[in-house]
All heavy atoms as TSV, in Angstrom:
chain	resi	resn	atom	element	x	y	z
A	1	MET	N	N	42.585	18.761	80.224
A	1	MET	CA	C	43.163	17.916	79.219
A	1	MET	C	C	43.585	18.787	78.052
A	1	MET	O	O	42.799	19.562	77.539
A	1	MET	CB	C	42.126	16.884	78.801
A	1	MET	CG	C	42.558	16.017	77.682
A	1	MET	SD	S	42.627	14.241	77.954
A	1	MET	CE	C	42.416	14.035	79.685
A	2	GLY	N	N	44.838	18.674	77.609
A	2	GLY	CA	C	45.351	19.490	76.532
A	2	GLY	C	C	44.922	18.982	75.166
A	2	GLY	O	O	44.398	17.886	75.018
A	3	VAL	N	N	45.194	19.798	74.187
A	3	VAL	CA	C	44.884	19.429	72.814
A	3	VAL	C	C	46.040	18.613	72.263
A	3	VAL	O	O	47.195	18.986	72.399
A	3	VAL	CB	C	44.658	20.692	71.953
A	3	VAL	CG1	C	44.466	20.323	70.496
A	3	VAL	CG2	C	43.482	21.486	72.476
A	4	GLN	N	N	45.713	17.498	71.659
A	4	GLN	CA	C	46.729	16.642	71.067
A	4	GLN	C	C	47.223	17.272	69.779
A	4	GLN	O	O	46.427	17.642	68.923
A	4	GLN	CB	C	46.131	15.267	70.802
A	4	GLN	CG	C	47.123	14.272	70.279
A	4	GLN	CD	C	46.488	12.903	70.104
A	4	GLN	OE1	O	45.380	12.674	70.531
A	4	GLN	NE2	N	47.204	12.009	69.481
A	5	GLU	N	N	48.530	17.381	69.623
A	5	GLU	CA	C	49.088	18.017	68.437
A	5	GLU	C	C	48.965	17.138	67.201
A	5	GLU	O	O	48.617	17.609	66.140
A	5	GLU	CB	C	50.552	18.380	68.669
A	5	GLU	CG	C	50.722	19.504	69.673
A	5	GLU	CD	C	52.161	19.888	69.845
A	5	GLU	OE1	O	52.962	19.689	68.920
A	5	GLU	OE2	O	52.494	20.392	70.918
A	6	VAL	N	N	49.284	15.863	67.342
A	6	VAL	CA	C	49.233	14.947	66.215
A	6	VAL	C	C	48.245	13.836	66.546
A	6	VAL	O	O	48.465	13.087	67.494
A	6	VAL	CB	C	50.627	14.336	65.926
A	6	VAL	CG1	C	50.561	13.382	64.760
A	6	VAL	CG2	C	51.640	15.437	65.660
A	7	PRO	N	N	47.156	13.712	65.789
A	7	PRO	CA	C	46.193	12.642	66.070
A	7	PRO	C	C	46.831	11.266	65.942
A	7	PRO	O	O	47.744	11.061	65.133
A	7	PRO	CB	C	45.116	12.837	65.002
A	7	PRO	CG	C	45.264	14.233	64.551
A	7	PRO	CD	C	46.726	14.556	64.694
A	8	TYR	N	N	46.355	10.332	66.744
A	8	TYR	CA	C	46.854	8.968	66.705
A	8	TYR	C	C	45.667	8.037	66.520
A	8	TYR	O	O	44.702	8.087	67.277
A	8	TYR	CB	C	47.585	8.626	68.011
A	8	TYR	CG	C	48.137	7.232	67.998
A	8	TYR	CD1	C	49.348	6.961	67.382
A	8	TYR	CD2	C	47.434	6.181	68.574
A	8	TYR	CE1	C	49.849	5.681	67.348
A	8	TYR	CE2	C	47.938	4.897	68.548
A	8	TYR	CZ	C	49.144	4.649	67.929
A	8	TYR	OH	O	49.647	3.382	67.891
A	9	SER	N	N	45.742	7.209	65.516
A	9	SER	CA	C	44.670	6.256	65.245
A	9	SER	C	C	44.896	5.014	66.111
A	9	SER	O	O	45.937	4.365	66.020
A	9	SER	CB	C	44.686	5.883	63.760
A	9	SER	OG	O	43.709	4.911	63.508
A	10	LEU	N	N	43.931	4.708	66.946
A	10	LEU	CA	C	44.041	3.572	67.855
A	10	LEU	C	C	43.180	2.436	67.339
A	10	LEU	O	O	41.989	2.617	67.091
A	10	LEU	CB	C	43.571	3.984	69.258
A	10	LEU	CG	C	43.594	2.915	70.328
A	10	LEU	CD1	C	45.029	2.448	70.595
A	10	LEU	CD2	C	42.968	3.459	71.601
A	11	ARG	N	N	43.777	1.276	67.181
A	11	ARG	CA	C	43.035	0.112	66.704
A	11	ARG	C	C	42.804	-0.836	67.875
A	11	ARG	O	O	43.746	-1.290	68.503
A	11	ARG	CB	C	43.816	-0.596	65.605
A	11	ARG	CG	C	43.975	0.250	64.366
A	11	ARG	CD	C	44.829	-0.483	63.327
A	11	ARG	NE	N	45.139	0.393	62.230
A	11	ARG	CZ	C	46.263	1.097	62.143
A	11	ARG	NH1	N	47.181	1.023	63.073
A	11	ARG	NH2	N	46.470	1.872	61.096
A	12	LEU	N	N	41.543	-1.115	68.140
A	12	LEU	CA	C	41.170	-2.031	69.209
A	12	LEU	C	C	40.326	-3.156	68.630
A	12	LEU	O	O	39.575	-2.939	67.672
A	12	LEU	CB	C	40.358	-1.302	70.285
A	12	LEU	CG	C	41.051	-0.161	71.007
A	12	LEU	CD1	C	40.059	0.576	71.893
A	12	LEU	CD2	C	42.212	-0.681	71.828
A	13	ASP	N	N	40.432	-4.336	69.224
A	13	ASP	CA	C	39.586	-5.420	68.743
A	13	ASP	C	C	38.130	-5.088	69.079
A	13	ASP	O	O	37.853	-4.304	69.990
A	13	ASP	CB	C	40.013	-6.764	69.342
A	13	ASP	CG	C	39.828	-6.815	70.837
A	13	ASP	OD1	O	38.694	-7.089	71.278
A	13	ASP	OD2	O	40.811	-6.575	71.561
A	14	PRO	N	N	37.203	-5.635	68.339
A	14	PRO	CA	C	35.787	-5.270	68.506
A	14	PRO	C	C	35.244	-5.459	69.926
A	14	PRO	O	O	34.489	-4.619	70.418
A	14	PRO	CB	C	35.063	-6.186	67.516
A	14	PRO	CG	C	36.088	-6.486	66.475
A	14	PRO	CD	C	37.397	-6.537	67.208
A	15	GLN	N	N	35.642	-6.522	70.596
A	15	GLN	CA	C	35.127	-6.773	71.947
A	15	GLN	C	C	35.624	-5.713	72.926
A	15	GLN	O	O	34.870	-5.226	73.770
A	15	GLN	CB	C	35.521	-8.174	72.419
A	15	GLN	CG	C	34.831	-8.604	73.684
A	15	GLN	CD	C	33.313	-8.675	73.533
A	15	GLN	OE1	O	32.783	-8.921	72.458
A	15	GLN	NE2	N	32.615	-8.458	74.613
A	16	THR	N	N	36.887	-5.334	72.819
A	16	THR	CA	C	37.433	-4.287	73.684
A	16	THR	C	C	36.720	-2.970	73.422
A	16	THR	O	O	36.363	-2.247	74.357
A	16	THR	CB	C	38.946	-4.130	73.450
A	16	THR	OG1	O	39.587	-5.375	73.766
A	16	THR	CG2	C	39.534	-3.034	74.304
A	17	MET	N	N	36.480	-2.653	72.168
A	17	MET	CA	C	35.795	-1.413	71.827
A	17	MET	C	C	34.378	-1.397	72.386
A	17	MET	O	O	33.920	-0.363	72.901
A	17	MET	CB	C	35.777	-1.235	70.299
A	17	MET	CG	C	35.355	0.116	69.865
A	17	MET	SD	S	36.495	1.366	70.476
A	17	MET	CE	C	35.450	2.790	70.360
A	18	LYS	N	N	33.684	-2.517	72.324
A	18	LYS	CA	C	32.333	-2.599	72.884
A	18	LYS	C	C	32.356	-2.332	74.386
A	18	LYS	O	O	31.486	-1.646	74.920
A	18	LYS	CB	C	31.726	-3.974	72.615
A	18	LYS	CG	C	31.325	-4.187	71.182
A	18	LYS	CD	C	30.779	-5.597	70.983
A	18	LYS	CE	C	30.524	-5.869	69.511
A	18	LYS	NZ	N	30.075	-7.250	69.282
A	19	LYS	N	N	33.363	-2.863	75.066
A	19	LYS	CA	C	33.479	-2.659	76.513
A	19	LYS	C	C	33.769	-1.195	76.842
A	19	LYS	O	O	33.174	-0.635	77.769
A	19	LYS	CB	C	34.554	-3.572	77.094
A	19	LYS	CG	C	34.154	-5.024	77.074
A	19	LYS	CD	C	35.257	-5.909	77.617
A	19	LYS	CE	C	34.845	-7.371	77.584
A	19	LYS	NZ	N	35.873	-8.243	78.170
A	20	ILE	N	N	34.678	-0.590	76.084
A	20	ILE	CA	C	34.989	0.827	76.293
A	20	ILE	C	C	33.742	1.670	76.052
A	20	ILE	O	O	33.425	2.584	76.820
A	20	ILE	CB	C	36.144	1.290	75.373
A	20	ILE	CG1	C	37.448	0.600	75.746
A	20	ILE	CG2	C	36.292	2.812	75.383
A	20	ILE	CD1	C	38.025	0.987	77.082
A	21	ARG	N	N	33.015	1.372	74.983
A	21	ARG	CA	C	31.794	2.105	74.661
A	21	ARG	C	C	30.770	1.976	75.788
A	21	ARG	O	O	30.124	2.954	76.174
A	21	ARG	CB	C	31.210	1.583	73.352
A	21	ARG	CG	C	30.033	2.394	72.849
A	21	ARG	CD	C	29.516	1.906	71.504
A	21	ARG	NE	N	30.444	2.287	70.437
A	21	ARG	CZ	C	31.115	1.423	69.668
A	21	ARG	NH1	N	30.962	0.128	69.828
A	21	ARG	NH2	N	31.929	1.852	68.734
A	22	ALA	N	N	30.639	0.772	76.363
A	22	ALA	CA	C	29.686	0.543	77.449
A	22	ALA	C	C	30.072	1.339	78.695
A	22	ALA	O	O	29.220	1.967	79.335
A	22	ALA	CB	C	29.605	-0.946	77.773
A	23	ILE	N	N	31.353	1.345	79.038
A	23	ILE	CA	C	31.812	2.109	80.206
A	23	ILE	C	C	31.594	3.596	79.976
A	23	ILE	O	O	31.125	4.307	80.872
A	23	ILE	CB	C	33.301	1.815	80.509
A	23	ILE	CG1	C	33.477	0.365	80.941
A	23	ILE	CG2	C	33.828	2.764	81.594
A	23	ILE	CD1	C	34.924	-0.076	80.998
A	24	ALA	N	N	31.937	4.071	78.789
A	24	ALA	CA	C	31.762	5.494	78.473
A	24	ALA	C	C	30.295	5.899	78.622
A	24	ALA	O	O	29.991	6.954	79.174
A	24	ALA	CB	C	32.263	5.788	77.061
A	25	LYS	N	N	29.404	5.052	78.152
A	25	LYS	CA	C	27.979	5.354	78.260
A	25	LYS	C	C	27.552	5.414	79.726
A	25	LYS	O	O	26.844	6.336	80.139
A	25	LYS	CB	C	27.167	4.308	77.509
A	25	LYS	CG	C	25.696	4.617	77.461
A	25	LYS	CD	C	24.951	3.622	76.594
A	25	LYS	CE	C	23.477	3.986	76.545
A	25	LYS	NZ	N	22.724	3.076	75.691
A	26	LEU	N	N	28.006	4.454	80.525
A	26	LEU	CA	C	27.673	4.452	81.952
A	26	LEU	C	C	28.201	5.693	82.664
A	26	LEU	O	O	27.558	6.231	83.561
A	26	LEU	CB	C	28.243	3.203	82.634
A	26	LEU	CG	C	27.551	1.884	82.340
A	26	LEU	CD1	C	28.375	0.722	82.894
A	26	LEU	CD2	C	26.147	1.873	82.924
A	27	GLU	N	N	29.382	6.131	82.273
A	27	GLU	CA	C	30.037	7.284	82.912
A	27	GLU	C	C	29.645	8.611	82.260
A	27	GLU	O	O	30.146	9.659	82.662
A	27	GLU	CB	C	31.564	7.106	82.854
A	27	GLU	CG	C	32.074	5.873	83.590
A	27	GLU	CD	C	31.921	5.997	85.090
A	27	GLU	OE1	O	31.995	7.118	85.624
A	27	GLU	OE2	O	31.736	4.944	85.734
A	28	ARG	N	N	28.791	8.542	81.241
A	28	ARG	CA	C	28.328	9.732	80.516
A	28	ARG	C	C	29.501	10.532	79.942
A	28	ARG	O	O	29.593	11.752	80.091
A	28	ARG	CB	C	27.454	10.595	81.409
A	28	ARG	CG	C	26.273	9.814	81.970
A	28	ARG	CD	C	25.421	10.645	82.822
A	28	ARG	NE	N	24.443	11.253	81.905
A	28	ARG	CZ	C	23.512	12.091	82.288
A	28	ARG	NH1	N	23.409	12.430	83.547
A	28	ARG	NH2	N	22.669	12.596	81.420
A	29	ARG	N	N	30.398	9.802	79.270
A	29	ARG	CA	C	31.570	10.402	78.641
A	29	ARG	C	C	31.616	9.977	77.178
A	29	ARG	O	O	31.037	8.972	76.787
A	29	ARG	CB	C	32.859	9.898	79.295
A	29	ARG	CG	C	33.047	10.291	80.717
A	29	ARG	CD	C	34.441	9.863	81.174
A	29	ARG	NE	N	34.621	10.240	82.560
A	29	ARG	CZ	C	34.777	9.383	83.554
A	29	ARG	NH1	N	34.797	8.091	83.319
A	29	ARG	NH2	N	34.927	9.806	84.780
A	30	SER	N	N	32.395	10.723	76.417
A	30	SER	CA	C	32.668	10.285	75.051
A	30	SER	C	C	33.643	9.109	75.124
A	30	SER	O	O	34.345	8.913	76.136
A	30	SER	CB	C	33.301	11.423	74.240
A	30	SER	OG	O	34.601	11.724	74.734
A	31	ILE	N	N	33.690	8.355	74.057
A	31	ILE	CA	C	34.650	7.245	74.000
A	31	ILE	C	C	36.065	7.804	74.090
A	31	ILE	O	O	36.916	7.252	74.794
A	31	ILE	CB	C	34.446	6.422	72.715
A	31	ILE	CG1	C	33.089	5.708	72.769
A	31	ILE	CG2	C	35.576	5.423	72.513
A	31	ILE	CD1	C	32.668	5.073	71.472
A	32	ASN	N	N	36.325	8.900	73.404
A	32	ASN	CA	C	37.653	9.509	73.446
A	32	ASN	C	C	38.054	9.871	74.876
A	32	ASN	O	O	39.168	9.570	75.317
A	32	ASN	CB	C	37.694	10.749	72.551
A	32	ASN	CG	C	39.075	11.356	72.508
A	32	ASN	OD1	O	39.979	10.774	71.923
A	32	ASN	ND2	N	39.247	12.511	73.131
A	33	MET	N	N	37.152	10.522	75.617
A	33	MET	CA	C	37.473	10.918	76.985
A	33	MET	C	C	37.678	9.684	77.867
A	33	MET	O	O	38.560	9.665	78.719
A	33	MET	CB	C	36.378	11.811	77.557
A	33	MET	CG	C	36.695	12.330	78.958
A	33	MET	SD	S	38.286	13.185	79.104
A	33	MET	CE	C	37.979	14.623	78.117
A	34	GLN	N	N	36.872	8.647	77.648
A	34	GLN	CA	C	37.028	7.421	78.431
A	34	GLN	C	C	38.404	6.804	78.188
A	34	GLN	O	O	39.067	6.356	79.116
A	34	GLN	CB	C	35.927	6.418	78.077
A	34	GLN	CG	C	35.862	5.250	79.026
A	34	GLN	CD	C	35.507	5.670	80.438
A	34	GLN	OE1	O	34.602	6.455	80.649
A	34	GLN	NE2	N	36.232	5.156	81.399
A	35	LEU	N	N	38.840	6.799	76.934
A	35	LEU	CA	C	40.165	6.267	76.619
A	35	LEU	C	C	41.270	7.141	77.211
A	35	LEU	O	O	42.269	6.625	77.720
A	35	LEU	CB	C	40.328	6.140	75.102
A	35	LEU	CG	C	39.520	5.016	74.466
A	35	LEU	CD1	C	39.495	5.179	72.947
A	35	LEU	CD2	C	40.050	3.659	74.858
A	36	CYS	N	N	41.096	8.458	77.174
A	36	CYS	CA	C	42.089	9.362	77.778
A	36	CYS	C	C	42.233	9.094	79.268
A	36	CYS	O	O	43.349	9.011	79.799
A	36	CYS	CB	C	41.706	10.820	77.542
A	36	CYS	SG	S	41.900	11.375	75.848
A	37	ILE	N	N	41.116	8.940	79.946
A	37	ILE	CA	C	41.136	8.669	81.381
A	37	ILE	C	C	41.810	7.327	81.664
A	37	ILE	O	O	42.616	7.210	82.589
A	37	ILE	CB	C	39.711	8.732	81.959
A	37	ILE	CG1	C	39.231	10.180	81.961
A	37	ILE	CG2	C	39.646	8.129	83.361
A	37	ILE	CD1	C	37.757	10.349	82.242
A	38	ALA	N	N	41.496	6.321	80.856
A	38	ALA	CA	C	42.106	5.001	81.046
A	38	ALA	C	C	43.628	5.069	80.895
A	38	ALA	O	O	44.371	4.481	81.692
A	38	ALA	CB	C	41.516	3.998	80.062
A	39	VAL	N	N	44.096	5.803	79.900
A	39	VAL	CA	C	45.537	5.936	79.684
A	39	VAL	C	C	46.186	6.703	80.838
A	39	VAL	O	O	47.243	6.316	81.348
A	39	VAL	CB	C	45.832	6.618	78.323
A	39	VAL	CG1	C	47.303	6.990	78.206
A	39	VAL	CG2	C	45.411	5.703	77.183
A	40	GLU	N	N	45.554	7.792	81.276
A	40	GLU	CA	C	46.091	8.564	82.401
A	40	GLU	C	C	46.194	7.707	83.661
A	40	GLU	O	O	47.201	7.766	84.379
A	40	GLU	CB	C	45.228	9.789	82.670
A	40	GLU	CG	C	45.372	10.864	81.617
A	40	GLU	CD	C	44.388	12.003	81.803
A	40	GLU	OE1	O	43.580	11.974	82.750
A	40	GLU	OE2	O	44.428	12.937	80.976
A	41	ARG	N	N	45.176	6.911	83.937
A	41	ARG	CA	C	45.204	6.035	85.114
A	41	ARG	C	C	46.304	4.984	84.990
A	41	ARG	O	O	46.977	4.669	85.962
A	41	ARG	CB	C	43.849	5.379	85.317
A	41	ARG	CG	C	42.816	6.353	85.819
A	41	ARG	CD	C	41.475	5.697	86.008
A	41	ARG	NE	N	40.492	6.677	86.474
A	41	ARG	CZ	C	39.195	6.480	86.466
A	41	ARG	NH1	N	38.694	5.331	86.046
A	41	ARG	NH2	N	38.383	7.418	86.894
A	42	TYR	N	N	46.464	4.448	83.792
A	42	TYR	CA	C	47.529	3.473	83.567
A	42	TYR	C	C	48.893	4.095	83.842
A	42	TYR	O	O	49.738	3.500	84.520
A	42	TYR	CB	C	47.476	2.932	82.142
A	42	TYR	CG	C	48.662	2.062	81.821
A	42	TYR	CD1	C	48.718	0.757	82.282
A	42	TYR	CD2	C	49.735	2.567	81.099
A	42	TYR	CE1	C	49.833	-0.039	82.020
A	42	TYR	CE2	C	50.847	1.783	80.837
A	42	TYR	CZ	C	50.897	0.482	81.297
A	42	TYR	OH	O	51.998	-0.288	81.049
A	43	LEU	N	N	49.111	5.307	83.335
A	43	LEU	CA	C	50.391	5.978	83.550
A	43	LEU	C	C	50.634	6.272	85.035
A	43	LEU	O	O	51.760	6.099	85.531
A	43	LEU	CB	C	50.460	7.275	82.734
A	43	LEU	CG	C	50.546	7.090	81.219
A	43	LEU	CD1	C	50.405	8.435	80.521
A	43	LEU	CD2	C	51.830	6.395	80.823
A	44	GLN	N	N	49.599	6.702	85.743
A	44	GLN	CA	C	49.742	6.947	87.180
A	44	GLN	C	C	50.123	5.670	87.918
A	44	GLN	O	O	51.018	5.680	88.768
A	44	GLN	CB	C	48.446	7.514	87.754
A	44	GLN	CG	C	48.159	8.926	87.318
A	44	GLN	CD	C	46.760	9.380	87.690
A	44	GLN	OE1	O	45.954	8.616	88.210
A	44	GLN	NE2	N	46.445	10.634	87.399
A	45	GLU	N	N	49.467	4.574	87.599
A	45	GLU	CA	C	49.768	3.293	88.242
A	45	GLU	C	C	51.186	2.832	87.905
A	45	GLU	O	O	51.927	2.366	88.765
A	45	GLU	CB	C	48.744	2.231	87.803
A	45	GLU	CG	C	48.957	0.880	88.422
A	45	GLU	CD	C	48.785	0.868	89.935
A	45	GLU	OE1	O	48.033	1.708	90.461
A	45	GLU	OE2	O	49.430	0.016	90.585
A	46	TYR	N	N	51.572	2.985	86.651
A	46	TYR	CA	C	52.910	2.605	86.229
A	46	TYR	C	C	53.967	3.389	87.008
A	46	TYR	O	O	54.937	2.830	87.512
A	46	TYR	CB	C	53.083	2.838	84.726
A	46	TYR	CG	C	54.396	2.317	84.191
A	46	TYR	CD1	C	54.480	1.053	83.650
A	46	TYR	CD2	C	55.546	3.099	84.251
A	46	TYR	CE1	C	55.688	0.563	83.177
A	46	TYR	CE2	C	56.756	2.628	83.787
A	46	TYR	CZ	C	56.827	1.353	83.245
A	46	TYR	OH	O	58.027	0.869	82.794
A	47	GLU	N	N	53.745	4.709	87.122
A	47	GLU	CA	C	54.707	5.542	87.839
A	47	GLU	C	C	54.728	5.230	89.330
A	47	GLU	O	O	55.783	5.325	89.969
A	47	GLU	CB	C	54.417	7.024	87.596
A	47	GLU	CG	C	54.791	7.449	86.189
A	47	GLU	CD	C	54.623	8.930	85.932
A	47	GLU	OE1	O	53.663	9.536	86.480
A	47	GLU	OE2	O	55.436	9.486	85.182
A	48	ARG	N	N	53.599	4.860	89.902
A	48	ARG	CA	C	53.588	4.453	91.313
A	48	ARG	C	C	54.470	3.229	91.528
A	48	ARG	O	O	55.195	3.128	92.510
A	48	ARG	CB	C	52.157	4.129	91.763
A	48	ARG	CG	C	51.541	5.152	92.669
A	48	ARG	CD	C	50.275	4.684	93.349
A	48	ARG	NE	N	49.239	4.181	92.481
A	48	ARG	CZ	C	48.354	4.924	91.833
A	48	ARG	NH1	N	48.396	6.228	91.935
A	48	ARG	NH2	N	47.441	4.377	91.068
A	49	GLU	N	N	54.428	2.307	90.588
A	49	GLU	CA	C	55.195	1.067	90.711
A	49	GLU	C	C	56.654	1.211	90.301
A	49	GLU	O	O	57.526	0.571	90.868
A	49	GLU	CB	C	54.550	-0.032	89.865
A	49	GLU	CG	C	53.214	-0.494	90.386
A	49	GLU	CD	C	52.617	-1.601	89.529
A	49	GLU	OE1	O	53.374	-2.306	88.829
A	49	GLU	OE2	O	51.380	-1.750	89.569
A	50	HIS	N	N	56.920	2.053	89.280
A	50	HIS	CA	C	58.254	2.088	88.678
A	50	HIS	C	C	58.964	3.425	88.781
A	50	HIS	O	O	60.100	3.545	88.329
A	50	HIS	CB	C	58.154	1.717	87.190
A	50	HIS	CG	C	57.531	0.382	86.955
A	50	HIS	ND1	N	58.205	-0.809	87.138
A	50	HIS	CD2	C	56.280	0.029	86.580
A	50	HIS	CE1	C	57.407	-1.817	86.868
A	50	HIS	NE2	N	56.220	-1.339	86.525
A	51	GLY	N	N	58.323	4.427	89.314
A	51	GLY	CA	C	58.918	5.752	89.390
A	51	GLY	C	C	58.504	6.606	88.197
A	51	GLY	O	O	57.899	6.131	87.237
A	52	GLU	N	N	58.831	7.876	88.299
A	52	GLU	CA	C	58.413	8.844	87.285
A	52	GLU	C	C	58.971	8.503	85.906
A	52	GLU	O	O	60.118	8.117	85.758
A	52	GLU	CB	C	58.876	10.243	87.670
A	52	GLU	CG	C	58.421	11.315	86.723
A	52	GLU	CD	C	58.873	12.701	87.127
A	52	GLU	OE1	O	59.474	12.849	88.206
A	52	GLU	OE2	O	58.614	13.631	86.351
A	53	ILE	N	N	58.136	8.660	84.918
A	53	ILE	CA	C	58.559	8.482	83.527
A	53	ILE	C	C	59.095	9.824	83.046
A	53	ILE	O	O	58.403	10.835	83.137
A	53	ILE	CB	C	57.375	8.057	82.628
A	53	ILE	CG1	C	56.780	6.752	83.128
A	53	ILE	CG2	C	57.805	7.972	81.174
A	53	ILE	CD1	C	55.439	6.426	82.524
A	54	VAL	N	N	60.312	9.819	82.562
A	54	VAL	CA	C	60.909	11.039	82.030
A	54	VAL	C	C	60.723	11.023	80.528
A	54	VAL	O	O	61.351	10.223	79.826
A	54	VAL	CB	C	62.392	11.157	82.417
A	54	VAL	CG1	C	62.986	12.435	81.837
A	54	VAL	CG2	C	62.554	11.118	83.927
A	55	ALA	N	N	59.855	11.887	80.034
A	55	ALA	CA	C	59.589	11.966	78.599
A	55	ALA	C	C	60.609	12.893	77.954
A	55	ALA	O	O	60.906	13.953	78.514
A	55	ALA	CB	C	58.174	12.465	78.342
A	56	PRO	N	N	61.132	12.515	76.799
A	56	PRO	CA	C	62.109	13.399	76.129
A	56	PRO	C	C	61.457	14.694	75.671
A	56	PRO	O	O	60.267	14.719	75.379
A	56	PRO	CB	C	62.576	12.567	74.927
A	56	PRO	CG	C	61.516	11.554	74.716
A	56	PRO	CD	C	60.850	11.323	76.035
A	57	GLU	N	N	62.235	15.739	75.640
A	57	GLU	CA	C	61.761	17.036	75.157
A	57	GLU	C	C	61.503	16.953	73.670
A	57	GLU	O	O	62.263	16.331	72.921
A	57	GLU	CB	C	62.798	18.128	75.436
A	57	GLU	CG	C	63.029	18.417	76.896
A	57	GLU	CD	C	61.824	19.053	77.555
A	57	GLU	OE1	O	61.162	19.891	76.923
A	57	GLU	OE2	O	61.565	18.710	78.719
A	58	GLU	N	N	60.425	17.592	73.236
A	58	GLU	CA	C	60.098	17.648	71.803
A	58	GLU	C	C	60.788	18.847	71.187
A	58	GLU	O	O	60.917	19.879	71.823
A	58	GLU	CB	C	58.585	17.763	71.614
A	58	GLU	CG	C	57.824	16.563	72.103
A	58	GLU	CD	C	58.062	15.299	71.286
A	58	GLU	OE1	O	58.261	15.423	70.065
A	58	GLU	OE2	O	58.054	14.210	71.882
A	59	ASP	N	N	61.197	18.729	69.949
A	59	ASP	CA	C	61.832	19.864	69.253
A	59	ASP	C	C	60.801	20.751	68.632
A	59	ASP	O	O	59.783	20.425	68.226
A	59	ASP	CB	C	62.783	19.350	68.168
A	59	ASP	CG	C	63.995	18.672	68.813
A	59	ASP	OD1	O	64.388	19.067	69.924
A	59	ASP	OD2	O	64.540	17.753	68.177
């Protein structure tokens, strides 16, 4: 997992955050890593259904 260049503040409702925290604890991960994995899995599933996402080049 690479280092994020610009931090992003993620706002989640309290119930969702409690669920993420519970899963992270069960999986022995930090909340941040659990969220990273969730996003990566979402992107993989999205690309399976819709094809590769072409991200624009950064300057």
